[in-house]
N, C-alpha and C positions, 0 to 999 in steps of 0.2 A: 282465784286468779288476781293478779296485781292490777290495779287501776293505774295506768300510766299512758302518757303521751309518747308515741313512737316516732318523734321527729316530724318532718314535713310530709304531708299527704299529697297535696297538689297546690299549684299557684295558678290563679286566673287573672288574665290581663285583657286589655282592650286593644283591638287593631282597627285598621281602616279597611283596605281592599282585601277581600277574602282570598282571591287567587294569589296575590302577592305574598300574603301571609303563608298560605299553604306551600307555595314554591320555596320560600326561604327556609322554612323549618324542615321540610322533608328533603329538599335537595341540598341547600347550602350547609345546614347544620346536621343533616342526616338523621333526623328523628323519625320514629315511626308514627304515622297517623293511627292512633289506637281506636279512636271513636269519632265518627262524623254524625253529629246529631244537630239539634236546634236549641236555641235559648228557650227555657221553660216559659218565660214571660213574653217572648217575642219570637214566635215560630217562623217568622220570615227571615230570621237571622241565624246563621250557622253557630254551632258551638263545637269547636275543634278540640280534641284531646290528643296531645303528642306525648310520647313516652318511650320506654325501652321495649325490648322484644315482647315482654309479657304484660306490659301496661302496669307495672308494679307501682304501688304507692311510693312516693319519694322520687319518682321520675316524671310525674304527670304535670305538663304545662298546658293550660287550656286558654282558649281565646274566644271572645265575642268579637267577630269582625263586623263593625258597623260602617258601611260605606259612607264617606263624606263627613265622618265625625272629625271635630277639631282636634288639634294637638293638645296633649296634656302638658303639664309642667312639673318637673321634679322639684320636691321641696319637703318640708316637714309634714308629719302625720301621714307618711306614706311608706310603702315598701319601695325602695329606690333602686335596688340592684337584685338580680337573680344570679346566683352562683352555681355553675355546673362543675362536677368532678370529671377530669379527663386524665388519660394515662400519663405517667411520667415521661417526659421527653417529647410530648406531642405539640407543645406550643409553637414550635417552628412551623410545623405543618399547618396549624390553624392560622398563624399570621399570614402565611403565603396564600392560604385559601380565602381568607377575608380580603386580602389585596386583590386577588383575581376576580372577586365578585363585587368589588367596589363598595365594600362595607367599611364604615367608619370605625376605627379601632385605635387603641393606644398600645405601644410596644410593651412587652412583658415587664413586670415589676415584681416586687416581693412584699408580702404582707403576712404577718404572723408566721414567718419562716417558710411560706409557700409561694412558689412562682404562679403568677396569674396574668391573664390578658383580658382587657376590657374592650367591649364592642357594643355597638347599637344596632338593633334590628331595623327594618325599613320604616317603622313608625316611631323610632327613637327610644324604644325600650332598652334599658341598660342591662348588660350581662357581664359576667366574669367567668372565664374558663380557668379553673384552678387545678394545678398538679398537686393533688392532696398528699400530705405526708403519710396518712394512713392508707395502706394498700386497699384498693377498691375492686372487689371481685363481683360486683353486681352485673347482671347480664346486660349486654349492649345490643343495640340494633345496628346491623352492618349494612351498608349500601356499597355500590360499586365504587363510589367516590370517597366515602368515609368508612374505612375499614376499622376492625377492632383495635388496631394499634393506635387509633386516634379518637374513636367514637366516645361520646359522653356516656358516663355511667349513671347519670341521674343527678339530683341536686347535691350541691356541696353546702351552700348556705343561702340565706336571704339577708338583706340589709334593710333595716328600718331607720329612717332619719327622723329625729324628733328635736324639739326645742329644749326639752328637759326629759331625761330618760327614766327618772325615778319611778313613775307610775307604771310605765310599760315594763320595766325590769321587775317590778313587784308581781305582775301577772305571770311573766315568764318563770320566775323563781318560786312564787308562792302558790301558783295554781298548776302550771304546765310542767313543773319538775325540772326546769333548766337551772344550771349553776354558772355563775360568772367564772370564766376561765382566765382571761387576761385582757389587758387594755393597752392599746397603742394610741397615743395622743387622745383624740376624742372618739375613738372607736372601741367599744367594749364587746367582747365575744362571749356569748352564752352558749353552753353546750349541754345536751342531755346525754347521759350514758345508757339510756334505754335501748338505743340502737347505735350501730357503728357508723352509719352514713345518713345524709340528709338530716343531720342532727344539730346544725349550727344556726344561731340567730345573732347577727351583729347589730348593735344599736350605735348609731352615730348621733352624737349630741351636738346640735348646731343652734345655739341660743338665738342668734340674730337672723337666721334664715327664714324666709317667708313660707307660708303654708303652700303645699303643692296643689295642683289641680288634676284630678283624675279624669282622663279622657283618652284619646288615642295615644298609644305608646306608654300607658300607665298600668301598674298592677291594680286590679280591682280588689282582690282579697288574697289572703294566704290561708290555707287549710292545714291544720295539724291532725295527725293520724292517731286513731285508736283502733283496737282490735275488733270491737263489736258494739252492738247497740246498748248493751248493759253498761259498758264502760263509757259510752257516749253520754248516757243519762246520769251517770255518776258525776261527770264533769259539769253537766248542766246544773246539778244541785250545788256544786261548789261555786259556780259563777253567780247563781241566784243569791246565795248567801252573802256575796259581796255587794249586792244591791245593783248589779249591772243588768241591763236589759238583754235578754237572749231569746231567740226564737224557740218555738216548739220543734220537735224532730221533723225533718223534712226528708221525703223520699226522693233522691236524685237518680233513681234507676240503678246506678252503679255503686252507690254508697248512700248512707244515711248521714244527715248533717244537721248541725246547729250553727247559727251565726250570732256573733256579738261584736260590738265595737269596744276595743280595749280603751282604757282611759286616755291614752296618747292619741287616739283618733283613728287608728288603723282597723279595718274590718277583718276580724278573725273568724275562721270557720273551724269546726272540729268535725272530722269525717271518718267514717268506718272503713275498714278493709273490705267488709262484705257488702253486696254480693260479688263485686268485681266486674270487669269488662267482658268476661266471656259468658255472661248471663244470657246474652242475645246474639252472640256471634262466636263461632269457634276460634281458637287462638290463631290459626293460620289465616283467617279471614278478617281479623280485626281491622276496622277502619275502611273496609272496602264497600260497605253498604250504608245508605242513609238510614239511620235508626231514629224513629220518632217516638216521643212520649205517647203513651196510649191515647191521651185526650186529643191528639192531633192526627192520629192515624187515618181518620175518615177524610181528612183534608189533604192527604198525601199528594194527590195529583196537582192541586193548586200550589202547595208549598214547593214541590219539585220544579214547578214552572217559574217560581219567583226567585229561588235561590240561584246565585251565579254558578256557572259551570267552572270546574276546577281543572279540567283536562282539555 
């Protein structure tokens, strides 16, 4: 079997108020809450996983909502934008919906030949909704307010901002299998042909920009996707050979992962498809129960008393 990176697996960000985060992503954006669990290192804090109907890799956006956390600042050495793929012709719907919900946004523009709309979530996290040129048939999650004519299909791209992109580009091309596609001004688009979607990383080179601060409204890390554990360990060997520090394999219940910081300063994760989100909940019940890591199950009553109510 070919050892390859299959695009983006998930993206993890930091939020403030848990209920505000839950309401925004499930109601305004119309994403499915795929898993409601807790932070492995801080069980008194939720870990939300939002995604498509099946919780497929390439659609999963996760949050640690820490009440009272200070605001982050976009800058270099960060993932500064998250791009979603939306159906062609849906941006008018989204512009109206964002206006109705008092969301900060910019009117549609064009980048790399694709129409997109930029907006900020309640904590200031930056997103782009893109009408992708490549037809996107990935399964959507439909709500009463956000139907399949407009619903997101999963990730389109991420944007990393860097003072100098050479070292980050070398990891993308030399290790992760991406290729430089095209460049517009200071934005270079890297694409993997291993998958049709969630396959794009944009590098924005901003030599004079200050380093960002990761806190509320910031991306904590981006995870790249592999099929299984054997492939995961293959990539661990490649990264070790480069002299970069990388963790041992970590069991995250729904996937196995490794973490390393690429030379440009962004925290990268590599995560497996297996075992998936239906390991502890059937598909039709995803996100409806509080699922705790085994080491915290004995403290369920205490944890449930501390976590804020969402409904």
